[in-house]
PDB file with one MODEL, atoms N, CA, C and O in Angstrom:
MODEL        1
ATOM      1  N   MET A   1      -3.375  18.748  15.700  1.00  0.00           N
ATOM      2  CA  MET A   1      -3.269  17.856  14.573  1.00  0.00           C
ATOM      3  C   MET A   1      -2.057  16.965  14.739  1.00  0.00           C
ATOM      4  O   MET A   1      -0.970  17.433  15.076  1.00  0.00           O
ATOM      5  N   LYS A   2      -2.248  15.678  14.501  1.00  0.00           N
ATOM      6  CA  LYS A   2      -1.185  14.676  14.671  1.00  0.00           C
ATOM      7  C   LYS A   2      -0.185  14.773  13.551  1.00  0.00           C
ATOM      8  O   LYS A   2      -0.572  14.929  12.393  1.00  0.00           O
ATOM      9  N   GLU A   3       1.109  14.684  13.868  1.00  0.00           N
ATOM     10  CA  GLU A   3       2.181  14.747  12.889  1.00  0.00           C
ATOM     11  C   GLU A   3       2.168  13.466  12.042  1.00  0.00           C
ATOM     12  O   GLU A   3       2.073  12.361  12.576  1.00  0.00           O
ATOM     13  N   GLN A   4       2.264  13.630  10.709  1.00  0.00           N
ATOM     14  CA  GLN A   4       2.314  12.491   9.804  1.00  0.00           C
ATOM     15  C   GLN A   4       3.645  11.768   9.905  1.00  0.00           C
ATOM     16  O   GLN A   4       4.704  12.392   9.964  1.00  0.00           O
ATOM     17  N   LYS A   5       3.576  10.437   9.924  1.00  0.00           N
ATOM     18  CA  LYS A   5       4.820   9.635   9.903  1.00  0.00           C
ATOM     19  C   LYS A   5       4.793   8.843   8.621  1.00  0.00           C
ATOM     20  O   LYS A   5       3.787   8.227   8.268  1.00  0.00           O
ATOM     21  N   PHE A   6       5.918   8.871   7.928  1.00  0.00           N
ATOM     22  CA  PHE A   6       6.027   8.192   6.626  1.00  0.00           C
ATOM     23  C   PHE A   6       7.105   7.108   6.704  1.00  0.00           C
ATOM     24  O   PHE A   6       8.066   7.234   7.462  1.00  0.00           O
ATOM     25  N   PRO A   7       6.941   6.073   5.936  1.00  0.00           N
ATOM     26  CA  PRO A   7       8.002   5.035   5.857  1.00  0.00           C
ATOM     27  C   PRO A   7       9.268   5.635   5.274  1.00  0.00           C
ATOM     28  O   PRO A   7       9.216   6.678   4.623  1.00  0.00           O
ATOM     29  N   PRO A   8      10.408   4.989   5.500  1.00  0.00           N
ATOM     30  CA  PRO A   8      11.649   5.507   4.910  1.00  0.00           C
ATOM     31  C   PRO A   8      11.506   5.706   3.409  1.00  0.00           C
ATOM     32  O   PRO A   8      10.969   4.844   2.713  1.00  0.00           O
ATOM     33  N   GLY A   9      11.987   6.848   2.907  1.00  0.00           N
ATOM     34  CA  GLY A   9      11.918   7.161   1.488  1.00  0.00           C
ATOM     35  C   GLY A   9      10.596   7.828   1.047  1.00  0.00           C
ATOM     36  O   GLY A   9      10.457   8.227  -0.109  1.00  0.00           O
ATOM     37  N   TRP A  10       9.663   7.941   1.945  1.00  0.00           N
ATOM     38  CA  TRP A  10       8.370   8.560   1.627  1.00  0.00           C
ATOM     39  C   TRP A  10       8.257   9.906   2.329  1.00  0.00           C
ATOM     40  O   TRP A  10       8.823  10.112   3.403  1.00  0.00           O
ATOM     41  N   ASP A  11       7.517  10.820   1.703  1.00  0.00           N
ATOM     42  CA  ASP A  11       7.184  12.101   2.288  1.00  0.00           C
ATOM     43  C   ASP A  11       5.826  12.535   1.774  1.00  0.00           C
ATOM     44  O   ASP A  11       5.204  11.842   0.969  1.00  0.00           O
ATOM     45  N   SER A  12       5.379  13.663   2.234  1.00  0.00           N
ATOM     46  CA  SER A  12       4.025  14.130   1.834  1.00  0.00           C
ATOM     47  C   SER A  12       3.909  14.297   0.318  1.00  0.00           C
ATOM     48  O   SER A  12       2.881  13.965  -0.272  1.00  0.00           O
ATOM     49  N   ALA A  13       4.964  14.813  -0.304  1.00  0.00           N
ATOM     50  CA  ALA A  13       4.913  15.023  -1.768  1.00  0.00           C
ATOM     51  C   ALA A  13       4.749  13.692  -2.501  1.00  0.00           C
ATOM     52  O   ALA A  13       3.994  13.611  -3.470  1.00  0.00           O
ATOM     53  N   ARG A  14       5.430  12.679  -2.061  1.00  0.00           N
ATOM     54  CA  ARG A  14       5.347  11.339  -2.700  1.00  0.00           C
ATOM     55  C   ARG A  14       3.938  10.780  -2.514  1.00  0.00           C
ATOM     56  O   ARG A  14       3.362  10.212  -3.441  1.00  0.00           O
ATOM     57  N   VAL A  15       3.402  10.941  -1.338  1.00  0.00           N
ATOM     58  CA  VAL A  15       2.022  10.451  -1.088  1.00  0.00           C
ATOM     59  C   VAL A  15       1.030  11.182  -1.972  1.00  0.00           C
ATOM     60  O   VAL A  15       0.137  10.559  -2.547  1.00  0.00           O
ATOM     61  N   GLN A  16       1.172  12.488  -2.089  1.00  0.00           N
ATOM     62  CA  GLN A  16       0.240  13.304  -2.938  1.00  0.00           C
ATOM     63  C   GLN A  16       0.379  12.887  -4.387  1.00  0.00           C
ATOM     64  O   GLN A  16      -0.618  12.853  -5.108  1.00  0.00           O
ATOM     65  N   LYS A  17       1.591  12.565  -4.842  1.00  0.00           N
ATOM     66  CA  LYS A  17       1.797  12.109  -6.223  1.00  0.00           C
ATOM     67  C   LYS A  17       1.083  10.777  -6.442  1.00  0.00           C
ATOM     68  O   LYS A  17       0.455  10.579  -7.483  1.00  0.00           O
ATOM     69  N   LEU A  18       1.169   9.876  -5.491  1.00  0.00           N
ATOM     70  CA  LEU A  18       0.510   8.597  -5.596  1.00  0.00           C
ATOM     71  C   LEU A  18      -1.020   8.739  -5.630  1.00  0.00           C
ATOM     72  O   LEU A  18      -1.717   8.084  -6.405  1.00  0.00           O
ATOM     73  N   ILE A  19      -1.489   9.598  -4.778  1.00  0.00           N
ATOM     74  CA  ILE A  19      -2.972   9.837  -4.753  1.00  0.00           C
ATOM     75  C   ILE A  19      -3.414  10.430  -6.098  1.00  0.00           C
ATOM     76  O   ILE A  19      -4.437  10.020  -6.646  1.00  0.00           O
ATOM     77  N   ALA A  20      -2.673  11.361  -6.615  1.00  0.00           N
ATOM     78  CA  ALA A  20      -3.007  11.967  -7.915  1.00  0.00           C
ATOM     79  C   ALA A  20      -3.003  10.905  -9.018  1.00  0.00           C
ATOM     80  O   ALA A  20      -3.862  10.923  -9.901  1.00  0.00           O
ATOM     81  N   HIS A  21      -2.047   9.988  -8.969  1.00  0.00           N
ATOM     82  CA  HIS A  21      -1.965   8.951  -9.977  1.00  0.00           C
ATOM     83  C   HIS A  21      -3.239   8.112  -9.947  1.00  0.00           C
ATOM     84  O   HIS A  21      -3.869   7.912 -10.986  1.00  0.00           O
ATOM     85  N   TYR A  22      -3.621   7.623  -8.785  1.00  0.00           N
ATOM     86  CA  TYR A  22      -4.806   6.760  -8.715  1.00  0.00           C
ATOM     87  C   TYR A  22      -6.103   7.547  -8.984  1.00  0.00           C
ATOM     88  O   TYR A  22      -7.049   6.999  -9.550  1.00  0.00           O
ATOM     89  N   ASP A  23      -6.147   8.790  -8.594  1.00  0.00           N
ATOM     90  CA  ASP A  23      -7.340   9.605  -8.907  1.00  0.00           C
ATOM     91  C   ASP A  23      -7.496   9.849 -10.392  1.00  0.00           C
ATOM     92  O   ASP A  23      -8.608  10.084 -10.866  1.00  0.00           O
ATOM     93  N   SER A  24      -6.389   9.795 -11.147  1.00  0.00           N
ATOM     94  CA  SER A  24      -6.442  10.084 -12.579  1.00  0.00           C
ATOM     95  C   SER A  24      -6.841   8.875 -13.413  1.00  0.00           C
ATOM     96  O   SER A  24      -7.189   9.018 -14.585  1.00  0.00           O
ATOM     97  N   LEU A  25      -6.793   7.684 -12.819  1.00  0.00           N
ATOM     98  CA  LEU A  25      -7.095   6.464 -13.576  1.00  0.00           C
ATOM     99  C   LEU A  25      -8.593   6.302 -13.792  1.00  0.00           C
ATOM    100  O   LEU A  25      -9.400   6.580 -12.904  1.00  0.00           O
ATOM    101  N   ASP A  26      -8.948   5.845 -14.990  1.00  0.00           N
ATOM    102  CA  ASP A  26     -10.354   5.487 -15.227  1.00  0.00           C
ATOM    103  C   ASP A  26     -10.577   4.070 -14.673  1.00  0.00           C
ATOM    104  O   ASP A  26      -9.623   3.406 -14.268  1.00  0.00           O
ATOM    105  N   GLU A  27     -11.797   3.622 -14.655  1.00  0.00           N
ATOM    106  CA  GLU A  27     -12.128   2.318 -14.048  1.00  0.00           C
ATOM    107  C   GLU A  27     -11.386   1.159 -14.697  1.00  0.00           C
ATOM    108  O   GLU A  27     -10.937   0.235 -14.019  1.00  0.00           O
ATOM    109  N   GLU A  28     -11.261   1.219 -16.037  1.00  0.00           N
ATOM    110  CA  GLU A  28     -10.563   0.135 -16.751  1.00  0.00           C
ATOM    111  C   GLU A  28      -9.086   0.068 -16.363  1.00  0.00           C
ATOM    112  O   GLU A  28      -8.539  -1.020 -16.185  1.00  0.00           O
ATOM    113  N   SER A  29      -8.444   1.223 -16.233  1.00  0.00           N
ATOM    114  CA  SER A  29      -7.040   1.276 -15.827  1.00  0.00           C
ATOM    115  C   SER A  29      -6.853   0.818 -14.397  1.00  0.00           C
ATOM    116  O   SER A  29      -5.859   0.167 -14.076  1.00  0.00           O
ATOM    117  N   GLN A  30      -7.796   1.152 -13.537  1.00  0.00           N
ATOM    118  CA  GLN A  30      -7.730   0.711 -12.147  1.00  0.00           C
ATOM    119  C   GLN A  30      -7.788  -0.836 -12.078  1.00  0.00           C
ATOM    120  O   GLN A  30      -7.033  -1.474 -11.344  1.00  0.00           O
ATOM    121  N   MET A  31      -8.704  -1.400 -12.863  1.00  0.00           N
ATOM    122  CA  MET A  31      -8.852  -2.866 -12.911  1.00  0.00           C
ATOM    123  C   MET A  31      -7.571  -3.527 -13.413  1.00  0.00           C
ATOM    124  O   MET A  31      -7.129  -4.544 -12.877  1.00  0.00           O
ATOM    125  N   ALA A  32      -6.977  -2.924 -14.462  1.00  0.00           N
ATOM    126  CA  ALA A  32      -5.742  -3.456 -15.031  1.00  0.00           C
ATOM    127  C   ALA A  32      -4.608  -3.496 -14.002  1.00  0.00           C
ATOM    128  O   ALA A  32      -3.861  -4.471 -13.914  1.00  0.00           O
ATOM    129  N   GLU A  33      -4.498  -2.405 -13.222  1.00  0.00           N
ATOM    130  CA  GLU A  33      -3.453  -2.350 -12.189  1.00  0.00           C
ATOM    131  C   GLU A  33      -3.708  -3.380 -11.108  1.00  0.00           C
ATOM    132  O   GLU A  33      -2.782  -4.037 -10.635  1.00  0.00           O
ATOM    133  N   ASP A  34      -5.005  -3.524 -10.706  1.00  0.00           N
ATOM    134  CA  ASP A  34      -5.322  -4.524  -9.672  1.00  0.00           C
ATOM    135  C   ASP A  34      -4.965  -5.931 -10.163  1.00  0.00           C
ATOM    136  O   ASP A  34      -4.358  -6.714  -9.432  1.00  0.00           O
ATOM    137  N   GLU A  35      -5.341  -6.241 -11.386  1.00  0.00           N
ATOM    138  CA  GLU A  35      -5.069  -7.562 -11.951  1.00  0.00           C
ATOM    139  C   GLU A  35      -3.560  -7.821 -12.094  1.00  0.00           C
ATOM    140  O   GLU A  35      -3.102  -8.935 -11.842  1.00  0.00           O
ATOM    141  N   ALA A  36      -2.800  -6.819 -12.490  1.00  0.00           N
ATOM    142  CA  ALA A  36      -1.380  -6.958 -12.647  1.00  0.00           C
ATOM    143  C   ALA A  36      -0.692  -7.220 -11.292  1.00  0.00           C
ATOM    144  O   ALA A  36       0.327  -7.908 -11.235  1.00  0.00           O
ATOM    145  N   ALA A  37      -1.242  -6.683 -10.235  1.00  0.00           N
ATOM    146  CA  ALA A  37      -0.667  -6.886  -8.896  1.00  0.00           C
ATOM    147  C   ALA A  37      -0.657  -8.357  -8.514  1.00  0.00           C
ATOM    148  O   ALA A  37       0.251  -8.814  -7.819  1.00  0.00           O
ATOM    149  N   TRP A  38      -1.668  -9.104  -8.966  1.00  0.00           N
ATOM    150  CA  TRP A  38      -1.747 -10.542  -8.638  1.00  0.00           C
ATOM    151  C   TRP A  38      -0.652 -11.341  -9.326  1.00  0.00           C
ATOM    152  O   TRP A  38      -0.342 -12.460  -8.918  1.00  0.00           O
ATOM    153  N   GLU A  39      -0.072 -10.770 -10.364  1.00  0.00           N
ATOM    154  CA  GLU A  39       0.941 -11.484 -11.157  1.00  0.00           C
ATOM    155  C   GLU A  39       2.368 -11.100 -10.784  1.00  0.00           C
ATOM    156  O   GLU A  39       3.313 -11.622 -11.376  1.00  0.00           O
ATOM    157  N   MET A  40       2.549 -10.195  -9.813  1.00  0.00           N
ATOM    158  CA  MET A  40       3.877  -9.732  -9.453  1.00  0.00           C
ATOM    159  C   MET A  40       4.678 -10.877  -8.799  1.00  0.00           C
ATOM    160  O   MET A  40       4.224 -11.479  -7.826  1.00  0.00           O
ATOM    161  N   PRO A  41       5.861 -11.166  -9.336  1.00  0.00           N
ATOM    162  CA  PRO A  41       6.691 -12.218  -8.724  1.00  0.00           C
ATOM    163  C   PRO A  41       7.170 -11.781  -7.334  1.00  0.00           C
ATOM    164  O   PRO A  41       7.473 -10.609  -7.107  1.00  0.00           O
ATOM    165  N   GLY A  42       7.229 -12.724  -6.432  1.00  0.00           N
ATOM    166  CA  GLY A  42       7.701 -12.454  -5.086  1.00  0.00           C
ATOM    167  C   GLY A  42       6.668 -11.802  -4.179  1.00  0.00           C
ATOM    168  O   GLY A  42       6.991 -11.429  -3.051  1.00  0.00           O
ATOM    169  N   GLN A  43       5.453 -11.660  -4.641  1.00  0.00           N
ATOM    170  CA  GLN A  43       4.371 -11.038  -3.851  1.00  0.00           C
ATOM    171  C   GLN A  43       3.245 -12.036  -3.690  1.00  0.00           C
ATOM    172  O   GLN A  43       3.115 -12.976  -4.474  1.00  0.00           O
ATOM    173  N   THR A  44       2.431 -11.825  -2.669  1.00  0.00           N
ATOM    174  CA  THR A  44       1.241 -12.648  -2.489  1.00  0.00           C
ATOM    175  C   THR A  44       0.168 -11.784  -1.854  1.00  0.00           C
ATOM    176  O   THR A  44       0.444 -10.710  -1.319  1.00  0.00           O
ATOM    177  N   ALA A  45      -1.037 -12.265  -1.921  1.00  0.00           N
ATOM    178  CA  ALA A  45      -2.175 -11.571  -1.264  1.00  0.00           C
ATOM    179  C   ALA A  45      -2.842 -12.585  -0.372  1.00  0.00           C
ATOM    180  O   ALA A  45      -2.961 -13.759  -0.720  1.00  0.00           O
ATOM    181  N   VAL A  46      -3.276 -12.123   0.782  1.00  0.00           N
ATOM    182  CA  VAL A  46      -3.924 -12.965   1.762  1.00  0.00           C
ATOM    183  C   VAL A  46      -5.149 -12.270   2.293  1.00  0.00           C
ATOM    184  O   VAL A  46      -5.091 -11.085   2.621  1.00  0.00           O
ATOM    185  N   VAL A  47      -6.263 -12.980   2.389  1.00  0.00           N
ATOM    186  CA  VAL A  47      -7.473 -12.415   2.938  1.00  0.00           C
ATOM    187  C   VAL A  47      -7.500 -12.793   4.422  1.00  0.00           C
ATOM    188  O   VAL A  47      -7.405 -13.967   4.783  1.00  0.00           O
ATOM    189  N   VAL A  48      -7.631 -11.782   5.261  1.00  0.00           N
ATOM    190  CA  VAL A  48      -7.682 -12.013   6.715  1.00  0.00           C
ATOM    191  C   VAL A  48      -8.805 -11.175   7.321  1.00  0.00           C
ATOM    192  O   VAL A  48      -9.215 -10.167   6.746  1.00  0.00           O
ATOM    193  N   PRO A  49      -9.289 -11.587   8.460  1.00  0.00           N
ATOM    194  CA  PRO A  49     -10.324 -10.772   9.129  1.00  0.00           C
ATOM    195  C   PRO A  49      -9.761  -9.387   9.497  1.00  0.00           C
ATOM    196  O   PRO A  49      -8.609  -9.273   9.917  1.00  0.00           O
ATOM    197  N   VAL A  50     -10.567  -8.357   9.338  1.00  0.00           N
ATOM    198  CA  VAL A  50     -10.135  -6.995   9.587  1.00  0.00           C
ATOM    199  C   VAL A  50      -9.569  -6.811  10.987  1.00  0.00           C
ATOM    200  O   VAL A  50      -8.641  -6.027  11.189  1.00  0.00           O
ATOM    201  N   GLU A  51     -10.117  -7.521  11.936  1.00  0.00           N
ATOM    202  CA  GLU A  51      -9.670  -7.328  13.321  1.00  0.00           C
ATOM    203  C   GLU A  51      -8.210  -7.806  13.521  1.00  0.00           C
ATOM    204  O   GLU A  51      -7.572  -7.470  14.519  1.00  0.00           O
ATOM    205  N   PHE A  52      -7.707  -8.580  12.573  1.00  0.00           N
ATOM    206  CA  PHE A  52      -6.293  -9.053  12.676  1.00  0.00           C
ATOM    207  C   PHE A  52      -5.307  -8.034  12.122  1.00  0.00           C
ATOM    208  O   PHE A  52      -4.111  -8.154  12.388  1.00  0.00           O
ATOM    209  N   LEU A  53      -5.749  -7.047  11.372  1.00  0.00           N
ATOM    210  CA  LEU A  53      -4.868  -6.152  10.694  1.00  0.00           C
ATOM    211  C   LEU A  53      -3.899  -5.394  11.608  1.00  0.00           C
ATOM    212  O   LEU A  53      -2.720  -5.299  11.266  1.00  0.00           O
ATOM    213  N   PRO A  54      -4.335  -4.847  12.758  1.00  0.00           N
ATOM    214  CA  PRO A  54      -3.354  -4.156  13.618  1.00  0.00           C
ATOM    215  C   PRO A  54      -2.205  -5.084  14.038  1.00  0.00           C
ATOM    216  O   PRO A  54      -1.046  -4.669  14.044  1.00  0.00           O
ATOM    217  N   THR A  55      -2.515  -6.304  14.379  1.00  0.00           N
ATOM    218  CA  THR A  55      -1.477  -7.253  14.802  1.00  0.00           C
ATOM    219  C   THR A  55      -0.541  -7.599  13.624  1.00  0.00           C
ATOM    220  O   THR A  55       0.677  -7.657  13.789  1.00  0.00           O
ATOM    221  N   ILE A  56      -1.124  -7.823  12.446  1.00  0.00           N
ATOM    222  CA  ILE A  56      -0.329  -8.147  11.277  1.00  0.00           C
ATOM    223  C   ILE A  56       0.573  -6.968  10.892  1.00  0.00           C
ATOM    224  O   ILE A  56       1.745  -7.164  10.570  1.00  0.00           O
ATOM    225  N   ARG A  57       0.042  -5.768  10.923  1.00  0.00           N
ATOM    226  CA  ARG A  57       0.867  -4.581  10.609  1.00  0.00           C
ATOM    227  C   ARG A  57       2.004  -4.426  11.585  1.00  0.00           C
ATOM    228  O   ARG A  57       3.109  -4.056  11.186  1.00  0.00           O
ATOM    229  N   GLU A  58       1.769  -4.697  12.852  1.00  0.00           N
ATOM    230  CA  GLU A  58       2.814  -4.597  13.858  1.00  0.00           C
ATOM    231  C   GLU A  58       3.881  -5.658  13.584  1.00  0.00           C
ATOM    232  O   GLU A  58       5.072  -5.357  13.667  1.00  0.00           O
ATOM    233  N   MET A  59       3.489  -6.872  13.265  1.00  0.00           N
ATOM    234  CA  MET A  59       4.425  -7.926  12.962  1.00  0.00           C
ATOM    235  C   MET A  59       5.273  -7.578  11.756  1.00  0.00           C
ATOM    236  O   MET A  59       6.486  -7.790  11.765  1.00  0.00           O
ATOM    237  N   LEU A  60       4.646  -7.044  10.715  1.00  0.00           N
ATOM    238  CA  LEU A  60       5.385  -6.642   9.495  1.00  0.00           C
ATOM    239  C   LEU A  60       6.339  -5.504   9.789  1.00  0.00           C
ATOM    240  O   LEU A  60       7.452  -5.485   9.263  1.00  0.00           O
ATOM    241  N   ALA A  61       5.940  -4.571  10.602  1.00  0.00           N
ATOM    242  CA  ALA A  61       6.812  -3.431  10.898  1.00  0.00           C
ATOM    243  C   ALA A  61       8.095  -3.895  11.605  1.00  0.00           C
ATOM    244  O   ALA A  61       9.163  -3.320  11.395  1.00  0.00           O
ATOM    245  N   HIS A  62       7.987  -4.928  12.437  1.00  0.00           N
ATOM    246  CA  HIS A  62       9.184  -5.457  13.103  1.00  0.00           C
ATOM    247  C   HIS A  62      10.064  -6.269  12.175  1.00  0.00           C
ATOM    248  O   HIS A  62      11.268  -6.389  12.398  1.00  0.00           O
ATOM    249  N   LYS A  63       9.459  -6.833  11.123  1.00  0.00           N
ATOM    250  CA  LYS A  63      10.175  -7.701  10.219  1.00  0.00           C
ATOM    251  C   LYS A  63      10.700  -6.956   8.983  1.00  0.00           C
ATOM    252  O   LYS A  63      11.585  -7.447   8.282  1.00  0.00           O
ATOM    253  N   ALA A  64      10.148  -5.775   8.729  1.00  0.00           N
ATOM    254  CA  ALA A  64      10.475  -5.025   7.507  1.00  0.00           C
ATOM    255  C   ALA A  64      11.971  -4.694   7.457  1.00  0.00           C
ATOM    256  O   ALA A  64      12.563  -4.327   8.473  1.00  0.00           O
ATOM    257  N   PRO A  65      12.585  -4.826   6.258  1.00  0.00           N
ATOM    258  CA  PRO A  65      13.987  -4.449   6.131  1.00  0.00           C
ATOM    259  C   PRO A  65      14.164  -2.938   6.342  1.00  0.00           C
ATOM    260  O   PRO A  65      13.257  -2.142   6.101  1.00  0.00           O
ATOM    261  N   GLY A  66      15.336  -2.589   6.789  1.00  0.00           N
ATOM    262  CA  GLY A  66      15.565  -1.163   6.928  1.00  0.00           C
ATOM    263  C   GLY A  66      16.326  -0.855   8.099  1.00  0.00           C
ATOM    264  O   GLY A  66      16.607   0.314   8.363  1.00  0.00           O
TER     265      GLY A  66
ENDMDL
END
């Protein structure tokens, strides 16, 4: 089994807590969270072809603060 790697400040317990949060939301609450994300200042969303994701993730990993 491959060892899990987490970003700084994250661990298995934090991931499980996040999963539990989203599993507990009803459909209306999920939609509200999705819609609120589009309004977050300093954030953006971009639609890209799936095949570009590995390259984009690698670029972000090199640029990420930390």
